[in-house]
TORNUBA-263957 format. One record per residue (C-alpha): residue number from 1; residue in three letters; chain; x, y, z. Coordinates in steps of 0.25 Angstrom, whole numbers, plus 5000, padded with zeros to 4 digits. Example, Ala and Ser with C-alpha at 12.3 -4.5 7.8 and 13.67 -1.06 7.14 Angstrom:
% TORNUBA-263957
VORO   seq   type   mol     xx     yy     zz
VORO     1    ALA     A   5049   4982   5031
VORO     2    SER     A   5055   4996   5029
//
This chain:
% TORNUBA-263957
VORO   seq   type   mol     xx     yy     zz
VORO     1    MET     A   4606   4294   5051
VORO     2    ASP     A   4617   4300   5059
VORO     3    LYS     A   4618   4315   5058
VORO     4    LYS     A   4631   4319   5051
VORO     5    ASN     A   4631   4334   5051
VORO     6    ILE     A   4625   4346   5058
VORO     7    ASN     A   4618   4358   5052
VORO     8    ILE     A   4618   4372   5059
VORO     9    GLY     A   4610   4384   5056
VORO    10    VAL     A   4615   4398   5061
VORO    11    ILE     A   4605   4410   5065
VORO    12    GLY     A   4613   4423   5066
VORO    13    CYS     A   4625   4428   5057
VORO    14    GLY     A   4630   4439   5065
VORO    15    ARG     A   4645   4439   5070
VORO    16    VAL     A   4644   4426   5078
VORO    17    GLY     A   4635   4419   5067
VORO    18    SER     A   4643   4423   5055
VORO    19    SER     A   4656   4419   5062
VORO    20    PHE     A   4651   4406   5066
VORO    21    ILE     A   4646   4403   5052
VORO    22    LYS     A   4658   4407   5045
VORO    23    ASN     A   4668   4400   5055
VORO    24    PHE     A   4659   4387   5055
VORO    25    ILE     A   4659   4386   5040
VORO    26    TYR     A   4674   4388   5040
VORO    27    LYS     A   4677   4378   5050
VORO    28    ARG     A   4666   4368   5047
VORO    29    ASN     A   4676   4358   5041
VORO    30    ILE     A   4685   4359   5053
VORO    31    ILE     A   4673   4357   5063
VORO    32    LYS     A   4669   4344   5054
VORO    33    GLU     A   4683   4339   5055
VORO    34    LYS     A   4684   4341   5070
VORO    35    THR     A   4670   4335   5073
VORO    36    GLY     A   4666   4327   5061
VORO    37    ILE     A   4653   4334   5060
VORO    38    GLU     A   4648   4342   5048
VORO    39    ILE     A   4641   4355   5053
VORO    40    ASN     A   4635   4364   5043
VORO    41    ILE     A   4629   4378   5044
VORO    42    SER     A   4616   4376   5036
VORO    43    LYS     A   4608   4389   5038
VORO    44    VAL     A   4611   4403   5043
VORO    45    PHE     A   4601   4414   5046
VORO    46    ASP     A   4603   4429   5050
VORO    47    LYS     A   4592   4440   5049
VORO    48    ASP     A   4603   4449   5044
VORO    49    LYS     A   4604   4445   5029
VORO    50    GLU     A   4618   4451   5027
VORO    51    LYS     A   4624   4442   5038
VORO    52    LEU     A   4616   4430   5032
VORO    53    SER     A   4621   4433   5018
VORO    54    LYS     A   4635   4429   5022
VORO    55    PHE     A   4630   4414   5023
VORO    56    GLU     A   4621   4414   5011
VORO    57    LYS     A   4622   4399   5009
VORO    58    LEU     A   4617   4396   5023
VORO    59    ILE     A   4605   4407   5024
VORO    60    ALA     A   4593   4403   5031
VORO    61    LYS     A   4580   4412   5029
VORO    62    SER     A   4576   4412   5043
VORO    63    PRO     A   4581   4406   5057
VORO    64    GLU     A   4569   4396   5056
VORO    65    GLU     A   4576   4390   5044
VORO    66    ILE     A   4587   4386   5054
VORO    67    VAL     A   4580   4383   5067
VORO    68    LEU     A   4569   4375   5060
VORO    69    ASN     A   4579   4368   5050
VORO    70    GLU     A   4579   4353   5052
VORO    71    ASN     A   4592   4352   5046
VORO    72    ILE     A   4599   4361   5056
VORO    73    ASP     A   4605   4355   5069
VORO    74    ILE     A   4610   4367   5076
VORO    75    VAL     A   4605   4382   5076
VORO    76    VAL     A   4616   4392   5079
VORO    77    GLU     A   4609   4405   5084
VORO    78    LEU     A   4618   4417   5083
VORO    79    ILE     A   4609   4429   5082
VORO    80    GLY     A   4609   4434   5096
VORO    81    GLY     A   4598   4440   5104
VORO    82    ILE     A   4587   4432   5111
VORO    83    ASP     A   4573   4431   5105
VORO    84    ASP     A   4576   4427   5091
VORO    85    ALA     A   4588   4418   5095
VORO    86    TYR     A   4579   4411   5106
VORO    87    GLU     A   4568   4409   5095
VORO    88    PHE     A   4578   4402   5085
VORO    89    ILE     A   4585   4394   5096
VORO    90    SER     A   4572   4389   5102
VORO    91    LYS     A   4567   4385   5088
VORO    92    ALA     A   4580   4378   5085
VORO    93    ILE     A   4579   4370   5098
VORO    94    GLU     A   4565   4367   5096
VORO    95    ASN     A   4569   4361   5082
VORO    96    LYS     A   4579   4353   5089
VORO    97    LYS     A   4591   4361   5084
VORO    98    SER     A   4603   4363   5093
VORO    99    VAL     A   4607   4378   5095
VORO   100    VAL     A   4620   4386   5096
VORO   101    THR     A   4620   4400   5100
VORO   102    ALA     A   4629   4412   5104
VORO   103    ASN     A   4617   4419   5111
VORO   104    LYS     A   4621   4422   5125
VORO   105    ALA     A   4608   4431   5127
VORO   106    LEU     A   4599   4420   5123
VORO   107    ILE     A   4606   4409   5131
VORO   108    SER     A   4607   4418   5144
VORO   109    LYS     A   4592   4420   5143
VORO   110    TYR     A   4586   4407   5138
VORO   111    GLY     A   4597   4397   5140
VORO   112    GLU     A   4590   4388   5149
VORO   113    GLU     A   4578   4387   5140
VORO   114    ILE     A   4586   4385   5128
VORO   115    PHE     A   4594   4374   5134
VORO   116    LYS     A   4581   4367   5139
VORO   117    LYS     A   4575   4367   5125
VORO   118    ALA     A   4588   4362   5119
VORO   119    ARG     A   4588   4350   5129
VORO   120    GLU     A   4573   4347   5126
VORO   121    LYS     A   4576   4347   5111
VORO   122    LYS     A   4589   4340   5113
VORO   123    VAL     A   4597   4350   5106
VORO   124    TYR     A   4610   4358   5110
VORO   125    ILE     A   4613   4372   5113
VORO   126    GLY     A   4626   4378   5111
VORO   127    PHE     A   4629   4392   5116
VORO   128    GLU     A   4644   4393   5118
VORO   129    ALA     A   4645   4406   5110
VORO   130    SER     A   4636   4413   5119
VORO   131    VAL     A   4647   4416   5129
VORO   132    ALA     A   4661   4421   5127
VORO   133    GLY     A   4663   4418   5112
VORO   134    ALA     A   4673   4408   5110
VORO   135    ILE     A   4676   4404   5124
VORO   136    PRO     A   4670   4390   5127
VORO   137    ILE     A   4664   4394   5141
VORO   138    ILE     A   4650   4388   5139
VORO   139    LYS     A   4656   4374   5135
VORO   140    SER     A   4666   4375   5146
VORO   141    LEU     A   4655   4377   5157
VORO   142    ARG     A   4646   4367   5151
VORO   143    GLU     A   4656   4356   5149
VORO   144    SER     A   4670   4358   5153
VORO   145    PHE     A   4666   4364   5167
VORO   146    ILE     A   4653   4355   5169
VORO   147    GLY     A   4659   4349   5182
VORO   148    ASN     A   4661   4362   5188
VORO   149    LYS     A   4654   4371   5198
VORO   150    ILE     A   4656   4384   5191
VORO   151    THR     A   4656   4396   5201
VORO   152    LYS     A   4660   4408   5193
VORO   153    ILE     A   4660   4413   5179
VORO   154    VAL     A   4667   4427   5175
VORO   155    GLY     A   4668   4431   5161
VORO   156    ILE     A   4672   4442   5151
VORO   157    LEU     A   4661   4438   5142
VORO   158    ASN     A   4659   4449   5132
VORO   159    GLY     A   4670   4452   5122
VORO   160    THR     A   4665   4466   5118
VORO   161    THR     A   4665   4472   5132
VORO   162    ASN     A   4678   4466   5135
VORO   163    TYR     A   4684   4472   5122
VORO   164    ILE     A   4678   4485   5126
VORO   165    LEU     A   4684   4485   5140
VORO   166    SER     A   4698   4480   5135
VORO   167    GLU     A   4698   4492   5125
VORO   168    MET     A   4694   4502   5136
VORO   169    TYR     A   4705   4497   5144
VORO   170    TYR     A   4717   4496   5134
VORO   171    LYS     A   4713   4508   5126
VORO   172    GLU     A   4707   4517   5137
VORO   173    ILE     A   4695   4520   5128
VORO   174    SER     A   4680   4522   5131
VORO   175    PHE     A   4670   4511   5131
VORO   176    GLU     A   4663   4518   5119
VORO   177    LYS     A   4676   4517   5111
VORO   178    ALA     A   4679   4503   5115
VORO   179    LEU     A   4665   4499   5111
VORO   180    ILE     A   4667   4506   5097
VORO   181    GLU     A   4680   4498   5095
VORO   182    ALA     A   4673   4485   5099
VORO   183    LYS     A   4662   4487   5089
VORO   184    ARG     A   4672   4490   5078
VORO   185    LEU     A   4679   4477   5080
VORO   186    GLY     A   4666   4469   5081
VORO   187    TYR     A   4667   4466   5096
VORO   188    ALA     A   4655   4474   5099
VORO   189    GLU     A   4641   4473   5092
VORO   190    ALA     A   4635   4486   5086
VORO   191    ASN     A   4626   4486   5099
VORO   192    PRO     A   4635   4481   5110
VORO   193    GLU     A   4626   4483   5121
VORO   194    LEU     A   4624   4468   5125
VORO   195    ASP     A   4640   4468   5127
VORO   196    ILE     A   4643   4481   5134
VORO   197    SER     A   4631   4480   5143
VORO   198    GLY     A   4636   4467   5149
VORO   199    TYR     A   4624   4459   5144
VORO   200    ASP     A   4631   4450   5135
VORO   201    THR     A   4641   4446   5146
VORO   202    ALA     A   4628   4444   5155
VORO   203    HIS     A   4622   4434   5145
VORO   204    LYS     A   4635   4426   5145
VORO   205    ILE     A   4638   4425   5160
VORO   206    LEU     A   4623   4421   5162
VORO   207    ILE     A   4626   4409   5152
VORO   208    LEU     A   4639   4405   5159
VORO   209    SER     A   4632   4406   5172
VORO   210    TYR     A   4620   4398   5167
VORO   211    ILE     A   4629   4387   5162
VORO   212    SER     A   4638   4387   5175
VORO   213    PHE     A   4627   4389   5186
VORO   214    GLY     A   4614   4384   5179
VORO   215    HIS     A   4606   4396   5181
VORO   216    LEU     A   4602   4406   5170
VORO   217    PHE     A   4600   4420   5175
VORO   218    SER     A   4593   4431   5168
VORO   219    ILE     A   4602   4442   5163
VORO   220    ASP     A   4593   4452   5170
VORO   221    LYS     A   4596   4446   5183
VORO   222    ILE     A   4611   4449   5183
VORO   223    THR     A   4619   4462   5183
VORO   224    VAL     A   4625   4466   5170
VORO   225    GLU     A   4634   4478   5168
VORO   226    GLY     A   4641   4482   5155
VORO   227    ILE     A   4653   4490   5152
VORO   228    ASN     A   4647   4502   5145
VORO   229    ASN     A   4650   4510   5158
VORO   230    ILE     A   4664   4507   5159
VORO   231    GLU     A   4673   4519   5156
VORO   232    PRO     A   4688   4521   5153
VORO   233    ILE     A   4690   4527   5167
VORO   234    ASP     A   4685   4514   5174
VORO   235    ILE     A   4694   4506   5165
VORO   236    ASN     A   4706   4515   5168
VORO   237    PHE     A   4704   4515   5183
VORO   238    ALA     A   4702   4500   5184
VORO   239    ASN     A   4715   4498   5176
VORO   240    GLN     A   4722   4507   5186
VORO   241    LEU     A   4716   4499   5198
VORO   242    GLY     A   4721   4486   5191
VORO   243    TYR     A   4708   4481   5185
VORO   244    ARG     A   4701   4479   5172
VORO   245    ILE     A   4686   4480   5169
VORO   246    LYS     A   4679   4468   5162
VORO   247    LEU     A   4665   4465   5160
VORO   248    LEU     A   4662   4452   5167
VORO   249    GLY     A   4651   4442   5168
VORO   250    ILE     A   4652   4436   5182
VORO   251    SER     A   4644   4423   5187
VORO   252    ARG     A   4647   4417   5201
VORO   253    LYS     A   4640   4406   5208
VORO   254    GLU     A   4639   4404   5223
VORO   255    ASP     A   4630   4394   5229
VORO   256    ASN     A   4617   4396   5222
VORO   257    HIS     A   4620   4411   5219
VORO   258    ILE     A   4626   4416   5206
VORO   259    GLU     A   4631   4430   5203
VORO   260    ILE     A   4631   4434   5189
VORO   261    ARG     A   4635   4448   5184
VORO   262    VAL     A   4641   4456   5172
VORO   263    HIS     A   4648   4469   5174
VORO   264    PRO     A   4661   4476   5171
VORO   265    THR     A   4671   4472   5182
VORO   266    LEU     A   4685   4476   5187
VORO   267    LEU     A   4695   4465   5186
VORO   268    PRO     A   4710   4465   5191
VORO   269    LYS     A   4719   4467   5179
VORO   270    SER     A   4725   4453   5183
VORO   271    HIS     A   4712   4446   5182
VORO   272    ILE     A   4712   4436   5171
VORO   273    LEU     A   4698   4442   5165
VORO   274    SER     A   4705   4456   5165
VORO   275    LEU     A   4714   4450   5154
VORO   276    VAL     A   4703   4447   5145
VORO   277    GLU     A   4703   4457   5134
VORO   278    GLY     A   4696   4461   5121
VORO   279    VAL     A   4685   4453   5116
VORO   280    ASN     A   4689   4441   5124
VORO   281    ASN     A   4680   4434   5135
VORO   282    ALA     A   4684   4426   5147
VORO   283    VAL     A   4676   4417   5156
VORO   284    TYR     A   4681   4413   5170
VORO   285    VAL     A   4675   4401   5177
VORO   286    GLU     A   4676   4395   5190
VORO   287    GLY     A   4672   4381   5194
VORO   288    ASP     A   4674   4371   5205
VORO   289    LEU     A   4682   4361   5197
VORO   290    ILE     A   4689   4371   5186
VORO   291    GLY     A   4693   4381   5196
VORO   292    LYS     A   4695   4394   5187
VORO   293    SER     A   4694   4394   5172
VORO   294    LEU     A   4695   4405   5162
VORO   295    PHE     A   4690   4405   5147
VORO   296    TYR     A   4695   4416   5138
VORO   297    GLY     A   4693   4419   5123
VORO   298    GLU     A   4686   4428   5113
VORO   299    GLY     A   4672   4432   5117
VORO   300    ALA     A   4667   4441   5106
VORO   301    GLY     A   4667   4439   5091
VORO   302    GLY     A   4660   4430   5081
VORO   303    ASP     A   4671   4420   5080
VORO   304    ALA     A   4672   4418   5095
VORO   305    ALA     A   4657   4415   5096
VORO   306    GLY     A   4657   4408   5083
VORO   307    SER     A   4667   4398   5088
VORO   308    SER     A   4658   4394   5100
VORO   309    VAL     A   4646   4393   5091
VORO   310    ILE     A   4654   4383   5082
VORO   311    SER     A   4658   4375   5095
VORO   312    ASP     A   4644   4374   5099
VORO   313    VAL     A   4639   4370   5085
VORO   314    VAL     A   4650   4359   5084
VORO   315    GLU     A   4647   4354   5098
VORO   316    ILE     A   4632   4353   5096
VORO   317    SER     A   4634   4346   5082
VORO   318    ARG     A   4642   4335   5089
VORO   319    LYS     A   4631   4333   5099
VORO   320    ILE     A   4621   4332   5088
VORO   321    ILE     A   4629   4323   5080
VORO   322    SER     A   4630   4314   5092
VORO   323    LYS     A   4615   4312   5092
VORO   324    ASN     A   4614   4310   5107
VORO   325    PHE     A   4608   4322   5113
VORO   326    ILE     A   4616   4327   5125
VORO   327    GLU     A   4607   4335   5135
VORO   328    GLU     A   4614   4347   5139
VORO   329    ASN     A   4609   4350   5153
VORO   330    PHE     A   4622   4358   5156
VORO   331    ILE     A   4615   4369   5164
VORO   332    PRO     A   4609   4362   5176
VORO   333    LYS     A   4599   4373   5181
VORO   334    ARG     A   4601   4379   5195
VORO   335    VAL     A   4594   4389   5203
VORO   336    LEU     A   4604   4400   5207
VORO   337    ASN     A   4602   4414   5213
VORO   338    LEU     A   4608   4426   5206
VORO   339    LYS     A   4616   4434   5216
VORO   340    PRO     A   4610   4448   5217
VORO   341    PHE     A   4620   4457   5210
VORO   342    GLU     A   4619   4467   5222
VORO   343    GLU     A   4625   4456   5231
VORO   344    ILE     A   4638   4454   5223
VORO   345    GLU     A   4651   4458   5229
VORO   346    THR     A   4663   4463   5222
VORO   347    LYS     A   4673   4475   5222
VORO   348    TYR     A   4670   4487   5215
VORO   349    TYR     A   4676   4499   5206
VORO   350    PHE     A   4669   4512   5208
VORO   351    ARG     A   4671   4525   5200
VORO   352    PHE     A   4665   4537   5206
VORO   353    THR     A   4665   4550   5199
VORO   354    ALA     A   4665   4560   5210
VORO   355    ILE     A   4668   4575   5213
VORO   356    ASP     A   4683   4576   5219
VORO   357    LYS     A   4681   4582   5232
VORO   358    PRO     A   4684   4578   5247
VORO   359    GLY     A   4674   4568   5253
VORO   360    VAL     A   4670   4561   5240
VORO   361    LEU     A   4677   4548   5243
VORO   362    ALA     A   4672   4548   5257
VORO   363    LYS     A   4658   4549   5253
VORO   364    ILE     A   4660   4538   5243
VORO   365    SER     A   4667   4529   5253
VORO   366    LYS     A   4657   4531   5263
VORO   367    ILE     A   4645   4526   5254
VORO   368    LEU     A   4654   4514   5250
VORO   369    GLY     A   4657   4511   5264
VORO   370    ASP     A   4643   4512   5269
VORO   371    ASN     A   4639   4502   5259
VORO   372    ASN     A   4650   4492   5263
VORO   373    ILE     A   4659   4495   5251
VORO   374    SER     A   4674   4495   5254
VORO   375    ILE     A   4684   4504   5245
VORO   376    LEU     A   4696   4497   5240
VORO   377    SER     A   4703   4508   5233
VORO   378    VAL     A   4700   4522   5228
VORO   379    ILE     A   4706   4530   5216
VORO   380    GLN     A   4703   4545   5213
VORO   381    LYS     A   4712   4549   5201
VORO   382    GLN     A   4708   4564   5200
VORO   383    ASP     A   4707   4576   5208
VORO   384    ASN     A   4697   4586   5203
VORO   385    PRO     A   4688   4593   5213
VORO   386    LYS     A   4680   4599   5202
VORO   387    LYS     A   4676   4587   5194
VORO   388    ALA     A   4672   4572   5197
VORO   389    VAL     A   4683   4562   5197
VORO   390    PRO     A   4683   4547   5197
VORO   391    ILE     A   4685   4540   5210
VORO   392    ILE     A   4688   4525   5209
VORO   393    MET     A   4685   4515   5220
VORO   394    LEU     A   4687   4500   5221
VORO   395    THR     A   4680   4493   5232
VORO   396    HIS     A   4681   4480   5240
VORO   397    LYS     A   4670   4470   5238
VORO   398    ALA     A   4656   4475   5240
VORO   399    LYS     A   4642   4471   5237
VORO   400    GLU     A   4635   4477   5224
VORO   401    LYS     A   4623   4482   5232
VORO   402    ASN     A   4632   4490   5241
VORO   403    VAL     A   4639   4496   5229
VORO   404    ILE     A   4627   4500   5222
VORO   405    LYS     A   4621   4506   5235
VORO   406    ALA     A   4634   4514   5237
VORO   407    ILE     A   4636   4519   5223
VORO   408    ASN     A   4622   4524   5222
VORO   409    LEU     A   4624   4532   5235
VORO   410    ILE     A   4638   4537   5230
VORO   411    ASN     A   4632   4541   5216
VORO   412    LYS     A   4623   4550   5223
VORO   413    LEU     A   4634   4558   5230
VORO   414    ASP     A   4635   4572   5224
VORO   415    VAL     A   4650   4570   5222
VORO   416    ILE     A   4648   4558   5212
VORO   417    LYS     A   4646   4563   5198
VORO   418    ASN     A   4644   4551   5190
VORO   419    PRO     A   4638   4537   5193
VORO   420    THR     A   4649   4528   5200
VORO   421    VAL     A   4655   4517   5191
VORO   422    ILE     A   4655   4503   5197
VORO   423    ILE     A   4663   4492   5192
VORO   424    ARG     A   4664   4479   5200
VORO   425    LEU     A   4678   4473   5203
VORO   426    GLU     A   4681   4458   5203
VORO   427    GLN     A   4694   4452   5208
VORO   428    GLU     A   4689   4438   5213
VORO   429    LEU     A   4682   4433   5200
VORO   430    MET     A   4694   4423   5198
//
């Protein structure tokens, strides 16, 4: 008998899960009109009984009631984290159920293994919501750009940190005040560490790199810096110099080497990524056929991610209804070498906190020059011989290892009163 409908089970009723369930139920008839497929949410589970109570007619007593249920075709995992999510997804695949997930941490760690298991069991994995909210970047890389040799991906991939940096820029407030506002509006979690540390962005750039280049690197192999040390003084100086500070995930491929990094970055105010404000995300992609392409949209919030979950559920439902399994070997495995971070070359912004007296600039400049770091410009805004004052320097391109060596020596000078602030500056990303 031909299958006429699809049943799904949802594990996780948090912000994304609740948004997905409510919107899917509301739009179920529209989806049926557009696809001709009857898709039903059969069971829902969350360990938080209060969240689960909103869907009392759909309650499952345990995750196993979903992943082992022979009447459920697609398991939607929206609990986050790694260990429990991995267990539920593995059980679902083992029981020949397709899976949709928004779990970037899981995919960035176990993606290869999960996709291999899915191929063996002839089921599908949807993970569009794991990167950049409502932006269809994964589908584009997997399908629309499949004939391209991708060479570069640069993204603002975290709505929380982009909102905080936007607030600091426009309202001239501290990081702490901007974070409080982000929490109040629901843009930041109660514990925002994953976002502000840069690791949420790191999970996402690793996934995009994997899809584009065929090698999934471990997160502990790449350099990740967050925004928690960005201060209003740096936002203001960057602005005066014609730059904005954005948290970027950067991935570039040259021959069999790949460069992956996450850190705050100075971008010219005219740069298109500098114009991305608030909770919005943007992903820039370069390929041999497409040239340069930019994706822009909401990257934070339950509705944005929920929209991508709906898309994956509908796409997989169509494939299941068609009956002929389509093997998704969309990530041909390649052996690539990760370029050591100390070997990257870029420009730099330095903020020294130094005693204002003759000879200080000469000492700093000599150490920089001895380490092949050429100064582009210098700003010293205050004259105060009794106190330490900020000295701002921009450099020409330099190697990271030379910068670290030089700054370590400069920080040991008796005229330097605080650790030097280092922010990388990019002008050639696009």
